[in-house]
LUMDO-207986 format. One line per 5 residues: their letters; for each residue x, y, z of C-alpha. Coordinates in steps of 0.5 Angstrom, whole numbers, plus 500, padded with zeros to 3 digits. Each point is the difference from the previous one (the first is absolute). Layout:
<sites>
a> X Y Z  ...
</sites>
This chain:
<sites>
xxxxx> 922 655 622  501 507 502  496 502 507  496 505 496  497 494 496
xxxxx> 497 497 507  498 505 505  495 497 505  494 503 501  497 503 507
xxxxx> 498 494 503  506 496 497  505 505 503  496 501 507  502 492 500
xxxxx> 507 501 499  505 499 506  504 506 502  507 497 497  496 499 493
xxxxx> 497 507 500  507 503 501  502 496 494  495 501 496  500 508 501
xxxxx> 508 500 500  499 497 493  495 505 498  505 505 502  505 497 496
xxxxx> 496 500 493  497 507 501  507 503 502  497 502 507  504 500 506
xxxxx> 497 495 505  500 504 507  496 494 504  493 498 502  495 504 504
xxxxx> 493 499 503  495 505 499  493 500 503  494 505 500  493 500 499
xxxxx> 499 493 500  505 499 494  507 496 502  506 499 495  507 497 502
xxxxx> 504 502 494  507 503 497  502 507 500  504 502 494  504 506 498
xxxxx> 501 503 493  499 506 496  501 504 506  494 497 504  497 494 504
xxxxx> 496 495 497  496 494 503  498 494 497  493 498 499  497 493 498
xxxxx> 495 500 495  493 497 501  493 501 497  496 505 505  493 503 500
xxxxx> 500 507 500  495 506 500  496 503 506  495 496 503  495 505 502
xxxxx> 499 503 507  500 496 507  494 498 503  501 505 506  500 495 505
xxxxx> 506 503 505  501 507 502  506 501 495  496 498 495  494 504 502
xxxxx> 504 506 501  503 499 493  493 500 497  498 506 503  506 504 498
xxxxx> 499 498 493  493 502 500  502 507 503  505 500 494  496 498 495
xxxxx> 495 505 502  504 506 500  504 499 494  495 498 495  494 503 504
xxxxx> 496 494 500  500 498 493  502 493 501  500 494 505  507 499 503
xxxxx> 500 493 498  498 502 493  505 505 499  506 497 503  498 494 495
xxxxx> 501 504 494  507 503 503  503 493 501  502 494 497  494 494 499
xxxxx> 502 493 503  504 496 495  505 494 500  507 502 497  506 496 499
xxxxx> 506 504 504  507 498 497  506 499 504  504 507 501  505 504 503
xxxxx> 497 506 503  504 507 502  498 501 507  499 508 500  497 504 494
xxxxx> 505 505 497  498 507 497  500 501 493  506 504 498  498 504 494
xxxxx> 503 507 502  507 503 497  502 505 505  501 507 497  501 507 503
xxxxx> 495 505 499  505 505 498  501 496 494  493 500 497  496 505 496
xxxxx> 493 500 504  494 505 498  499 505 505  494 496 503  504 494 501
xxxxx> 505 504 504  494 503 504  497 493 502  507 498 502  501 506 505
xxxxx> 493 498 503  502 493 501  507 502 503  496 504 505  494 495 501
xxxxx> 498 494 503  500 495 494  505 494 500  500 500 492  498 504 494
xxxxx> 500 498 493  500 505 494  500 500 492  507 502 497  497 500 493
xxxxx> 506 497 497  500 494 495  498 493 502  496 504 506  505 499 506
xxxxx> 497 503 506  504 504 506  499 497 507  501 503 506  501 496 507
xxxxx> 501 503 507  505 496 504  500 500 507  505 505 501  496 505 496
xxxxx> 504 500 494  497 499 493  502 494 495  498 502 493  500 495 495
xxxxx> 498 499 492  495 494 499  499 497 494  493 496 500  501 492 500
xxxxx> 494 495 501  500 493 503  501 497 494  507 504 499  502 498 507
xxxxx> 498 492 499  504 500 494  506 503 504  499 495 505  500 494 495
xxxxx> 506 502 497  503 500 507  497 493 502  494 502 504  493 502 499
xxxxx> 494 504 503  495 496 504  493 500 496  494 501 504  499 493 502
xxxxx> 507 499 503  500 507 503  493 498 504  503 493 502  506 503 503
xxxxx> 496 506 504  495 495 503  501 493 498  494 496 500  496 505 505
xxxxx> 494 502 497  498 505 505  501 507 498  506 501 503  507 496 502
xxxxx> 498 500 507  493 498 499  493 504 500  501 504 506  503 507 501
xxxxx> 508 501 500  504 500 506  506 506 500  506 495 499  496 497 494
xxxxx> 501 506 495  506 503 497  506 496 496  505 502 505  496 494 505
xxxxx> 500 493 500  500 496 493  494 496 499  500 492 500  504 500 493
xxxxx> 506 504 503  497 506 496  499 507 501  494 501 496  493 503 500
xxxxx> 499 504 506  503 507 499  496 504 505  498 506 496  500 496 493
xxxxx> 504 505 496  505 495 498  497 495 495  504 494 497  500 499 492
xxxxx> 498 494 497  499 497 493  495 498 496  494 504 503  496 506 497
xxxxx> 502 504 507  507 498 501  500 501 508  499 496 506  501 502 507
xxxxx> 498 507 500  496 506 497  505 505 500  497 503 506  494 502 497
xxxxx> 495 497 505  505 503 506  499 507 497  493 499 501  500 499 507
xxxxx> 501 495 506  495 494 499  502 493 504  498 495 494  501 504 494
xxxxx> 506 503 501  503 493 501  496 497 494  505 502 495  506 496 503
xxxxx> 495 494 500  503 494 496  493 500 496  499 507 499  501 501 493
xxxxx> 499 508 499  494 505 501  498 498 493  498 493 502  502 494 496
xxxxx> 495 501 495  504 503 494  495 504 496  502 504 494  499 506 504
xxxxx> 504 498 505  506 498 496  499 507 496  501 503 507  506 496 502
xxxxx> 503 501 494  500 507 501  503 500 507  505 495 498  503 505 494
xxxxx> 504 503 505  504 494 502  503 497 506  502 504 506  506 500 504
xxxxx> 496 503 506  494 495 500  502 494 496  504 494 503  501 493 497
xxxxx> 502 494 503  505 495 496  498 493 499  503 494 496  496 494 498
x> 503 493 501
</sites>
């Protein structure tokens, strides 16, 4: 019997001895064509896992056993300790500033996050770091026939402080022209043809991978933690933000980009992004809780989790422009 037909669940895997885990994960590597690179222990925010690390398709992956879990935001803390009190005070101030007193904190956060529910998480191999969606074909600006208004916008971009500029080319197929500033000041020009999460999913399936759905992404980001953040119901510490820091308890860099510009693409969701909002809240101002809310395992979007007809229409118009290589990242998984 193939090893992929009998992969132990989380509890069974945790009960295995060291040699049995090594043998199991080595066999998984052989059957999936991934190079087994050894075992490694990960621990953070109460989540622990000793698992295998693999190399494949130009990236590192980890094995995560399957299990039945309870996901979703469980509500605000009672404020019994100083950290919780500080968190509740900051949240109340943020909500008052951003929504001008229209909502109670618990009500509005409840609308923006996933409800409590039980789901079955399958065993999988997961890419440790997200990668930018590559949607651009480099081009020389001298080769393009652009309108005077486009030329003027490009000149302003070159002398201004913007990091990215997207312009219409008005060519068949509706490709865009994207300009990005490198650290040395050089300008990268790319022709961008619109693509969707569905397009990306089909491409990954042809390569033996998949995008995570909302349930899987939420679990990978926060485990079975019902607190608002992976680190709990408190304000974050300096070393808990940014993909360049420590991985979480699954060995993944996920859900805590400190500015929220980078969003991870997911499948089977009206709003196909998690872990960020494209910098929308960061551009509003500095708020202690709402700025980090976009990276919460449970945050769905500023549209909330109730997909009304009006919301779907607005989302549809926004998604017409397709995925963006500057803001949109993705993480490959292989379900076992």
